[in-house]
C-alpha positions, 0 to 999 in steps of 0.5 A, a space after each residue: 500500500 502506498 501513496 504517490 506525489 508528483 511535484 513539478 514534473 517536467 519531461 523534455 526530449 532535447 529542446 522539446 518539453 512534453 510534460 510541463 510542470 505537473 503536480 499530482 497526489 494519488 492517495 493510498 488505495 485510490 484507483 486513479 485514471 490518467 485520461 486524455 487523447 493520444 499524445 497528451 503525455 499520459 503514458 510518458 508520465 506513467 513510465 516516469 512513475 515506474 522508473 522506465 523513463 527519466 524525468 527532466 525536472 521535479 520529484 516523484 515521492 512514494 510514501 513521501 520518499 523521493 525515488 527519482 534516483 531509485 531504479 524501476 526494480 526497487 520502487 516496489 511497483 508493478 506495471 501491466 502493459 498494453 502488449 501483455 509482454 508474456 514469454 511465449 515459450 513458457 507456461 502460464 505458471 512459468 510466466 508468473 514465476 519468472 520474475 519471482 525466481 529472479 528475486 530469489 524468493 523461496 519456492 514455497 513462497 512463489 507457489 503460494 503467490 501463484 496459487 493466490 493470484 490464479 484464484 483471484 483472477 479465476 485462471 487456475 484451469 490454464 496454468 499449464 497452457 502457453 500464451 499461444 493457447 489463450 484468448 486475448 482476455 486470458 492473456 491479459 489476466 496472466 499479465 495482470 497476474 504477473 503484477 499481482 504475484 509481485 505484491 507491489 505497493 502500486 499497480 500501473 496499467 498502460 492501456 491494458 484493455 485496448 487490444 480486447 474486443 468491445 464485449 471483452 473490454 467491458 467484462 475485463 473492466 468490471 473484473 479490474 474494478 472488483 480486483 481493486 476492491 479486493 486488493 485495496 492497493 493503489 492503482 494508476 491506470 492510463 487510457 484514452 477511453 473516457 468511458 473506462 475512466 468514468 466507470 473505473 476511477 475514484 479519481 480522474 486526471 484529464 491530461 492535454 498537451 502535457 498538462 493536467 486540465 482537471 482532477 476530480 471524481 468522475 461525477 465532479 468532472 461530468 457535472 462541473 468541467 473546468 473548461 471546454 476541453 474537459 467538457 468536450 472530452 468527458 461524456 458520451 456522446 460529447 457535449 454540444 457547444 454553441 456560439 452564444 451570439 447565435 442563441 435565441 433571446 430566451 436562452 441568451 438571457 440565461 447566460 452569465 456575464 462574459 459567456 461566449 460559448 453555451 454547452 449542453 449535453 445530448 442527454 439533457 436535451 428533450 423535445 419541448 417548447 420552452 427554452 427551445 432551440 430549433 433543430 433540423 434533423 439530419 440522421 436518426 440512430 435507433 438503438 432500441 432503448 435509446 435514440 440519437 438525433 443528429 442535426 444542426 441549428 438554423 445557423 448550421 451549428 451541429 448538435 446531437 440529442 440522446 433520447 431515453 426512448 424510441 422515436 418516430 422522428 425521421 431525418 429531414 424533420 424540424 424539431 424544437 428541443 429544450 432543457 433545464 437551466 440547471 443542466 446548462 454550461 457556460 464558458 468564456 472566450 478563454 474556454 474557462 467554465 463560468 
């Protein structure tokens, strides 16, 4: 068990700075998710925490001890990679044992750790198989098991579900969250998938261009995004943004001073006659229990609506949509939330 503190972390490659003075604290036992688009610096940050990448400036503290100069092997961390990184010629049992044997642990201790991890991950039945005989989901369990047997203070996950198909990703996501509840260890998880972040995290860290845009609980970020970037990144489908100058007068009068952009989530729009926006529907998606309407306003700004029901509305029709004032978001010219 451990806490992690990052103090003014910077990373440069030559003259190019890619991480710009980050500060972050992950509490003991937290499931913290680093989320952001590709190239935002989240995997680089994770590798610096692991000790696989040198930092340029700043301090990394584990349990309040500075570990900048401590090797990856001695930081007490375990990392699960996107690529599984299993030895194909070894059985599952041998893959789990390999790192422990290098640490010169007692054979009985190794066996006990392997059996415990196999039980926790429900993989007792394929300990004698090789990775090539396993499905993608089973290989990912083995990769996670290899981290568990090391009994680390902090688990690090670098997009571990990205190679799985959609159905298996959902199932493994649930398993990982349940595993965290059983183990109670600190976990730091990198993903570009905001749905993974929302469903798994105690704390989400939204990154963009090497900085932290906002940190908070999933619902904090959903309900109170700090800026346009977070508002557009957290939530699926993404939030609608409209230029305030184009709004009908009855909506414009709701805006706070300095607002230049109006935001409303697709799931907070409904077909009604007050606080209304006129919308020309272009496409309708019927998902059974839900319906998605995609269209544009009179001045050709794109907008989407999520209805928690089936609909008879067709593409080409005009509709009026409304919302509750409590669901509105307003942003100034710099993109900050008001």
